[in-house]
N, C-alpha and C positions, 0 to 999 in steps of 0.2 A: 347548664349559660345555655342551649340553646332556642329556653322558652321565657329569657332577656331579649335573647334576641329579636326571635319573631315579637317578644311585646311593644319594643324599643322600631324596630319598622311595623306594626297597626298602629303604631302613636303620629310618626310622622307621616305614616298614609293621613288618615286620619289631618292633621294639621293639613298638608299642601292640597285636600277633598277640600277643607275650610276654605284655605286659602286661597282655589282657582275657583270655587262655588260661592262665593264671599254672599251673593242675593239670590243663590238659590236655597228656596225652601227642599227640595230632593238632596241636592248635592247635601243640606248640614244637617240630618240626617240620616241621605249613607254613613255619613265621616260619625254620626255619632254610635252609627252598629258597631264601624269597627274598630272606632276606640271600644266601643263594650264589649266587641268579641277577643279584643288585645286583653282585657283586665277580667275578660275570665281564660285566658292560657295562663294563667297566674295561680289560679287555685292547682291546691293538691294533686 
């Protein structure tokens, strides 16, 4: 359950970063890193 909550939190964080930094290449890259980190949390 904690993994799913962490994944949800990182996914929403990445979406929030994309919304805030729509025209910033750096924030787009950081949101990609955050999203990939969230996917990594789901690995067994």
